N, C-alpha and C positions, 0 to 999 in steps of 0.2 A: 501446419497453420488449422484451423476447421474451417468446413465447404457447406455451404448451403446448398442442397439439391433445387432447391427454388426461389431468388430473390421476389421481394413484395415490390409492391410497388407502392408510391408515398399515399395513395390515396385505399392503402388495406385499411384492413379494422385494428386499432392500437396489438389489442389482445393475437390476432393473429401476427404481427409483426413479434413481439413479445415471446412468443413461440417458436420464429422463425429463430432469433436469436438462444434462445435454453434451448433447441434441437443440437446449435452447433457452437454450445459451451466448450470453452477451453478446458483442457486435462486438469483434474483436480487434486495429480497428485504431489504430495507435498504442499497445500495449499490451507492455510489455517481455519478455522471455523467459523470465523465470522466475517474472512472472504469468499469462502465456498455459499453458505448458506444466509449470509445478508447481505453484504457487499455488492459480489458479483447478479445478484438479484435485482437488488435497487439499481447497481451499472442498469441493468437490459431494461430497465420502464423508461429510464431517465434516454437510454439511446434510440427507444422507439421512438420517445419525444420530439427527440433532437431530428431523428432519421422524415417524423412527419412535418416537422417544420425548415427543412433546409439546409439545417446547421453541417457544416462540413466537420468533420473530426477534433481540425485544428482549431477551431473553432469552441471545442468544447474542451479540450484544456483549454485554451484560454481561460472560462468561466471557471472552471476546477481552481484554476489558481487563483483565480481573483477572491471567490473564497479561501482559500486554504493559508494567504498570507493575510488576510483583514485580518483572520484567526488568528493569527502568528502574531501580528504586529501588536493586536489588543492585548497580548496576553504582555508583553515588553511596555503599553506604553499606561495603561488604563489603571491604576488603584483597585485593587483587589475586591472582591463582593462578592455575594451569593447569585447572582441573575448574571457577571462577567462569566462567571461556570458556563452557564447556560447557553450563553452567546454564541462563546468559545466551541464549546463541543457540537452545536448545531454549522459553524463553518466548517469546520473541518470535517465534519463527520459527510457535510453535504459534496463537500470537496473531494471528499475520499471515495463517495460517487459516481462523481462525474468523471474523474480519474478511470475508473472501472471503465464507463462508459462511451470515454473516447474511443478507446479498441475496439468495443465491439460494436458501436457503429461505424470504422473505418473496414470492419469486416463485411458489416450487410452492406457495405458502398463496393464492394467487388475488390478489397484488400486495400492495406495501409501505404504509405508512403514511407521511404527511407527519414525525409525531413520531418515527417509527421513520428515517427516513433523518437526521433533525436528530439523533438522538443518534448515529448511526454518523461522522456529519462531525463535531460534536464532541468524539468519544472522537478520533478522528483525528488534529484539531487538535490537540488537548494531547498525544498522542503525537510526533506533530512536533515539538511546540517544546519538547516534555521531554528526550526522546534526547540529540541531543548538548550540553545540560543537563549530564546524568548524568554525561557520557565528559566533558565539564571537571573536573565535583567529583572525579572517577575520578582524574584524571591529577594532578588538585593537590595529591591527598593522598596517592595509593598510587603513583603513574609516579615513575621515575627520568628524569623529561624534562631532554635534551642543554639545553635554553634553555627559561626560563618563559615566552619569544615560542612557544613551540609550544602555548598556549596560548590563544591565536590562533585556530588553526586552528578545535577546537568550536564557538566563537565563531561563525565563517565559516559557518561547515557550519551550524549552527542556524539563522542568519540566509537561509542560500539555501534550507535548507526550509521554514521559514516563505513564506519570499513564492512558491518553486514549489509549493505548495498551494494556496497561496488565488489565484493564478493558472490554473493548471491548473483549477481548480471556479469564477471564475470568471468565462472562457472556454468553457466547456460550460453555462453558464447563459445567458451571453448569445445561444450555438450555439443553445439550446435556445428560448428567446424571441421569436429573429430568425424559428426556421425551423418553430416550431408543435411541440414538442418532439422534433423528427426527432433520431436518433442522426446523428453524422458520414460520410460515407458513406464506403463500403470501394473505396479507390483502388489503384492502381496492380495488378501482377504478383503472382504469390508468392513469387521469387526478390526483388523490390522491400520488399515488406512481409515479409520475413522477415529482410534487412539491416536495416530500421528497427529489429523489435524488439531487434534484438543492436546493434543503438547507443545505444537509447537505456537499458537493462542498466542501468549505473551508476547510472542515477540511481532505480533500480525500489529501496523500502524490504527487500524478499527480500533482495537483497545486502547491505543494510547492517546486515541482523539478524546474517546469516552469518557477516559478518568478524569478531563478536564471538567466533567460538569460537577466533580469534589473542588476545584480549583479553590471556591470560596473559606470552604468549611479546613481550613488551610492546618490544623490539629489533627484532618485523614489527610490530606490529599498528603505534605510532608512522608509522612512512611508510605504510606501508598507508592506514591513512586519512587522512591527510592528499594522497597523492596521489587519493580518490575523494575528498576535499572539492576540491582543486580539478579533478576533472572533472566534477562535477555544479555548481560554480561554471560552467563553460563551457556546459555543457548549459541549464543558467537561460538563459546572455547569449546564447543560437540560438536558445532557444526564446520570448524575447521577442520575438526579432525576427517570430518566426513564426506567434505569437498573435496580433501587433498588428494583420499584416497580415490575417489569417484574420479577427478581427472588421473591420476597414476595410470587407470587403467580403459583411458582415453589410446587410443592409434590413428594416426593420421598418415593417409600413403606418401607417399617422398617420389618426388620426380627421379628417374636413375641414372 
């Protein structure tokens, strides 16, 4: 976990708090371009504002959930229109930035709690499990689908997202257990790391949020969403093999 050489107080200038957060940012290994260069910087500024306002990390998590699930409910219940896509995108993008902010705020306040981490992961799990379900409902109720078979696309995307989330979290926890809570080492040169951040971009939840800006343009959204689902399934298959090989190399000291 990143450490802070000097934690500011609530009266410090906002720019100072943002700089402190940036100096102790978590490792960017395996992080996509959107999370690394867009969502984390947005989260830093929100975390700084929340710190000055005296909010707790759990309160920020709750606000994040309110934005995210409002967007998900709107997708399922409100008839499709161009303005609706803009509204949903704003709600989901802000919710995702707040999701980054709660962890940064926790570290700034001296470290998070197990209950806070549990809450954050449960909210993430629920949004992963429900977002594509809302797409399925919206498509069934409001979209002029070329064929009913297209309803299988959000079902497949929902399954992929849940498997990806669980496997990612499980792999990280096993790595921490085996290595004494150390983060994955930063490997490769800058060019290699940049290519990695771009390669995993389709799997970033932030990218999934932004495509909903085209929700009202059904002739574009349906094929775009379908291609994104296929890319995510392909990345999952590649990732499963890589995670299995990584976990296979881990060793745990056993009592004699």
